[in-house]
C-alpha positions in Angstrom: 3.0 -25.1 -8.8 0.7 -22.2 -9.6 1.0 -19.3 -7.1 -1.9 -18.5 -4.8 -3.6 -15.6 -6.5 -5.7 -12.9 -4.9 -7.6 -10.0 -6.5 -8.7 -6.8 -4.7 -11.5 -5.0 -6.5 -10.9 -1.2 -5.9 -14.1 0.1 -7.4 -16.0 0.5 -4.1 -13.1 1.9 -2.2 -12.3 4.7 -4.6 -15.7 6.1 -4.0 -14.5 8.2 -1.0 -11.2 9.3 0.4 -11.3 7.1 3.5 -12.0 4.0 1.5 -9.1 4.7 -0.9 -6.8 5.3 2.1 -7.9 2.1 3.8 -7.4 0.0 0.7 -4.0 1.7 0.0 -2.8 0.9 3.5 -4.0 -2.7 3.2 -2.3 -3.2 -0.2 0.8 -1.5 1.0 1.4 -4.5 3.3 0.0 -7.2 1.1 2.1 -6.2 -1.9 5.2 -6.3 0.3 4.3 -9.6 1.7 3.2 -11.4 -1.4 6.7 -12.4 -2.7 7.5 -13.9 0.7 4.2 -15.8 0.7 4.4 -17.2 -2.8 1.3 -15.1 -3.7 0.3 -13.2 -6.8 -1.8 -10.1 -6.1 -3.9 -8.1 -8.6 -5.6 -4.8 -8.0 -8.6 -4.5 -10.2 -10.5 -1.4 -11.2 -13.4 -1.0 -13.7 -12.4 0.8 -16.9 -15.4 3.0 -16.3 -13.1 5.4 -14.5 -11.8 6.3 -17.9 -13.4 8.5 -20.6 -15.8 6.6 -22.9 -13.6 7.2 -26.0 -10.6 5.8 -24.2 -12.5 2.7 -22.9 -13.4 1.7 -26.5 -9.7 1.5 -27.4 -8.7 -0.8 -24.6 -8.7 -4.6 -24.6 -10.9 -6.5 -22.1 -8.1 -6.5 -19.5 -5.1 -4.2 -19.3 -2.5 -3.6 -16.6 -1.6 0.1 -16.1 1.2 1.4 -13.8 -0.5 2.8 -10.7 1.7 5.9 -10.9 -0.3 7.1 -13.9 -3.3 7.6 -11.7 -1.5 9.8 -9.1 -2.6 12.9 -10.9 -6.1 11.7 -11.6 -7.5 13.6 -8.6 -9.6 12.6 -5.6 -9.7 9.1 -4.0 -8.1 7.3 -7.0 -5.0 9.5 -6.6 -4.9 8.6 -2.9 -5.0 4.9 -3.7 -2.3 5.2 -6.3 0.0 7.2 -4.1 -0.3 4.6 -1.3 0.8 1.7 -3.5 4.5 0.7 -3.7 6.6 1.8 -6.7 6.0 -0.6 -9.6 2.5 -1.5 -8.6 -0.1 -1.9 -11.3 -3.9 -1.5 -11.6 -5.7 -3.9 -13.8 -8.5 -2.2 -15.7 -11.3 -4.6 -16.6 -14.5 -4.6 -18.6 -16.1 -7.7 -17.2 -15.1 -8.8 -13.7 -15.9 -12.5 -14.0 -14.0 -12.9 -17.3 -11.0 -11.0 -15.8 -11.0 -13.2 -12.7 -11.0 -16.3 -14.8 -8.2 -15.0 -17.1 -6.0 -14.1 -14.1 -6.7 -17.5 -12.5 -7.8 -15.7 -9.3 -8.3 -18.0 -6.3 -9.8 -15.6 -3.8 -11.4 -12.1 -4.1 -11.7 -9.6 -1.4 -12.5 -7.7 0.7 -15.0 -6.1 -1.6 -17.7 -3.5 -0.8 -20.4 -4.7 -3.2 -22.1 -8.0 -3.7 -20.3 -10.4 -6.1 -23.1 -13.0 -5.8 -23.3 -16.5 -4.5 -22.0 -18.1 -7.7 -18.7 -16.3 -8.6 -16.8 -19.6 -8.9 -14.4 -18.7 -6.1 -14.6 -17.5 -2.5 -14.8 -13.7 -2.0 -14.8 -11.6 1.0 -17.0 -8.6 1.8 -16.2 -5.4 3.6 -18.6 -3.5 5.7 -17.4 -0.1 6.8 -19.8 0.9 9.6 -23.4 1.1 10.6 -23.7 4.9 10.7 -27.2 4.7 9.3 -28.4 2.8 12.4 -26.8 5.2 14.9 -27.2 8.5 13.1 -30.4 7.9 11.1 -31.1 11.6 10.8 -28.2 11.8 8.3 -30.0 9.4 5.9 -33.3 9.2 4.1 -35.5 6.2 4.7 -34.6 4.8 1.3 -30.9 5.2 2.0 -31.3 3.3 5.3 -33.2 0.5 3.7 -30.7 0.2 0.8 -27.8 0.0 3.2 -29.5 -2.6 5.3 -30.3 -4.7 2.3 -26.8 -4.3 0.9 -25.1 -5.3 4.1 -27.3 -8.3 4.7 -26.6 -9.5 1.1 -22.9 -9.1 1.7 -23.0 -11.2 4.8 -25.1 -13.9 3.2 -23.2 -14.3 0.0 -19.6 -13.7 0.9 -17.2 -16.3 2.4 -16.6 -13.9 5.2 -16.7 -10.3 6.1 -13.7 -8.0 6.9 -14.2 -5.1 9.3 -11.9 -2.5 10.8 -13.0 -2.6 14.4 -14.5 -4.6 17.1 -17.4 -2.1 17.1 -18.4 -3.1 13.6 -18.0 -6.8 14.2 -20.4 -6.5 17.2 -22.8 -4.6 15.1 -22.9 -7.3 12.4 -23.8 -9.8 15.1 -26.4 -7.5 16.5 -28.2 -6.5 13.2 -27.8 -9.7 11.2 -27.5 -12.4 13.9 -28.6 -15.3 11.8 -26.4 -14.7 8.8 -23.4 -13.7 11.0 -23.5 -17.0 12.9 -22.6 -18.9 9.7 -19.9 -16.6 8.4 -16.5 -15.6 9.5 -16.3 -12.0 10.7 -12.6 -11.1 10.3 -10.9 -8.1 11.9 -8.4 -6.5 9.6 -4.9 -6.9 11.0 -3.6 -3.5 12.0 -3.0 -1.6 8.8 -0.3 1.0 8.7 -0.1 3.9 6.2 3.3 4.5 4.7 4.4 7.7 6.4 8.0 7.6 5.2 7.4 10.8 3.1 7.5 12.6 6.5 10.8 11.1 7.6 12.7 13.8 5.7 12.0 17.0 7.5 10.7 19.4 4.9 8.2 21.0 7.2 9.5 24.6 6.9 9.4 24.5 3.1 6.0 22.9 3.0 4.5 25.4 5.4 6.0 28.3 3.5 4.7 27.0 0.2 1.2 26.6 1.7 1.3 30.0 3.4 1.0 28.6 6.9 2.5 29.6 10.2 4.5 27.1 12.1 2.1 26.6 15.0 -1.3 25.1 14.2 -3.7 22.3 15.0 -4.8 20.2 12.1 -8.1 18.6 10.9 -7.7 16.1 8.0 -11.4 15.2 7.8 -13.8 16.0 5.0 -16.4 18.6 5.7 -19.2 16.1 6.3 -22.0 16.4 8.8 -20.8 13.8 11.2 -17.2 15.2 11.2 -18.6 18.2 13.1 -16.4 21.0 11.7 -18.9 23.4 13.3 -18.1 22.0 16.8 -14.4 22.1 16.0 -14.5 25.8 15.0 -16.6 26.6 18.1 -14.2 24.7 20.3 -11.2 26.5 18.8 -12.9 29.8 19.4 -13.5 28.9 23.1 -9.8 27.8 23.3 -8.6 31.2 22.0 -10.9 33.0 24.5 -9.4 31.1 27.4 -5.8 31.4 26.0 -5.8 34.9 24.3 -2.0 34.8 23.8 -2.0 31.5 22.0 -0.3 31.6 18.6 -2.2 28.6 17.3 -4.1 28.5 14.0 -6.6 25.9 12.9 -6.0 24.2 9.5 -8.4 22.1 7.6 -7.6 19.8 4.6 -9.9 17.7 2.5 -13.0 18.2 0.4 -15.8 20.5 1.5 -18.9 19.1 -0.3 -21.4 16.9 1.6 -24.2 15.6 -0.7 -26.4 15.1 2.3 -26.2 18.9 3.1 -24.8 21.0 0.2 -25.0 24.1 2.3 -22.9 22.8 5.2 -19.6 24.2 3.9 -21.0 27.7 3.5 -22.5 27.6 7.0 -19.2 26.6 8.5 -17.5 29.5 6.6 -20.1 31.9 7.9 -19.5 30.6 11.4 -15.8 31.3 11.0 -16.5 34.8 10.0 -19.1 35.5 12.7 -16.5 34.4 15.3 -13.9 36.7 13.9 -11.6 33.8 13.1 -11.0 34.3 9.3 -7.3 35.1 9.9 -6.8 32.1 12.2 -8.6 29.4 10.3 -7.4 28.1 6.9 -8.8 25.5 4.5 -6.3 24.0 2.1 -8.5 21.5 0.2 -7.0 18.3 -1.1 -3.3 18.0 -0.8 -0.6 15.8 -2.2 0.1 12.9 0.2 3.7 14.1 0.9 2.4 17.6 1.9 -0.3 16.1 4.0 2.2 14.0 6.0 4.5 17.0 6.5 1.5 18.9 8.0 0.6 16.0 10.3 4.2 15.8 11.5 4.4 19.6 12.0 1.1 20.1 13.8 0.8 20.9 17.4 -2.0 18.4 17.4 -4.3 16.4 15.0 -7.9 16.9 15.9 -11.0 14.7 15.1 -14.4 15.8 16.3 -16.3 13.1 14.5 -19.6 11.8 15.9 -19.1 8.4 14.3 -16.3 6.3 12.7 -16.1 2.7 11.6 -12.7 2.2 13.1 -9.6 3.7 14.6 -7.2 5.6 12.5 -9.7 7.7 10.4 -9.1 11.4 9.5 -5.3 11.3 9.9 -5.3 9.9 13.5 -3.3 6.8 12.6 -0.7 8.9 10.7 -0.5 11.2 13.7 0.1 8.3 16.1 2.9 6.9 13.9 4.5 10.3 13.6 4.4 11.2 17.3 1.9 14.0 16.9 -0.6 14.4 19.8 -4.2 13.5 19.0 -7.3 15.2 20.3 -10.3 13.0 19.5 -14.0 12.8 20.3 -14.7 10.1 22.9 -16.3 7.5 20.7 -15.5 3.8 20.9 -13.6 3.4 17.6 -11.3 6.2 18.5 -10.5 4.4 21.7 -9.5 1.3 19.7 -6.4 3.0 18.4 -3.9 1.1 20.6 -0.9 3.4 20.4 0.0 7.1 20.1 -0.6 10.0 22.5 -4.3 10.9 22.6 -6.7 13.1 24.6 -10.4 12.5 24.4 -13.3 14.9 24.8 -17.1 14.7 25.0 -18.3 14.4 21.4 -21.1 16.9 21.9 -19.4 19.7 23.8 -17.2 22.3 22.2 -16.1 23.4 25.7 -14.7 19.9 26.3 -12.7 20.2 23.1 -11.3 23.6 24.1 -10.3 22.1 27.5 -8.6 19.2 25.7 -6.6 21.6 23.6 -5.6 23.5 26.7 -4.4 20.3 28.3 -1.7 19.9 25.6 0.1 23.0 26.7 1.4 25.7 24.5 3.5 24.8 21.4 7.2 25.2 21.9 10.0 25.6 19.4 12.4 22.7 19.1 13.6 19.8 17.0 11.1 17.8 14.9 9.4 15.0 16.8 10.8 11.5 16.2 8.4 9.1 14.5 7.2 6.1 16.5 9.0 3.7 14.2 11.9 4.3 11.8 11.8 3.3 8.1 13.1 -0.3 8.6 10.6 -0.9 11.4 7.7 0.5 9.4 8.6 -1.7 6.5 8.6 -4.7 8.8 5.2 -3.7 10.3 3.7 -3.3 6.8 5.0 -6.7 5.7 3.7 -8.4 8.8 0.3 -6.8 8.3 0.3 -8.2 4.7 1.2 -11.6 5.8 -1.7 -11.8 8.2 -4.2 -10.6 5.5 -2.9 -13.1 2.9 -3.2 -15.9 5.5 -6.8 -15.0 6.2 -7.6 -15.0 2.5 -5.7 -18.3 1.9 -7.7 -20.0 4.7 -10.9 -19.6 2.6 -9.5 -22.3 0.3 -9.0 -24.8 3.1 
């Protein structure tokens, strides 16, 4: 009997760090669960990620070990690093031809429209409706394109996967007619593999990165809605109220926002104007193992975002799993994180952020925190998540 075969098309998700991280978490569970479920799983990626001269030398479909992409840089490296050892990426030239050749039964979730006549069910993915709630961050053309794209996804797909109850409610709100006839599926809880932090290499990592041992950490990209300016202002107010505090503020992630190319420079100028240059550090993109060591070592993980599609963005899920306190803006998706130690603050007030930091108390020296789950428990959770995802996809064939 031919195994149930699923394809995940990575093209959309490797367009930004959060998407690559989400798909990596999802596949981490699915690839573990597939042997137990009698399923075959393929991860597809357009060969357009490669230089043109190299593409011309490749066959129509070729499987490449994912590990080869770990040094590629950006979101693709994040995806490759999240996949289990031995995982492969299938590079394709024509998607329909590749799906036929691999005898794929179901595709999804996918962030772009695969049409109504793909020859097999496929599932859509809608990340959030930020353009509806923060329209000032989008041009009129961008808002119209996102609306048209999301409506088409709901209409043509067999169902839509979302990461939060918030997004599910928004689909019903903005596309009620289409939503009534389609399944809106909440992802099972996806868990990032945080095992790289189980070995305590914090001191070596901090020394190599030139950091002190006491810091709060922001893992979000410097985008408008992530509110790095409010985070810097809140940190300054915290230091004013706690002048003896040893804490530093550490940022990781990219700094460019295409919506506002001058944002990074303004935040840097703000840091200088507040006299915080020696207390605020930006490390850029880090290797996954280094990032996890920082999350595990931080006094707290901070997210000041105005908007998220679901819980667990910007390192908050990793922090929850590793026992690191979380200080997060009081938005509904942050509240959907069902475990971990979190303190919430008014999303618009830097003073509220400062007060939330004070409420954590001062950092104290001591043994490393114990993660919420040990390695065998994490493997079980990842596998269970994958089983649920495969079951939802298999149901499309019923």
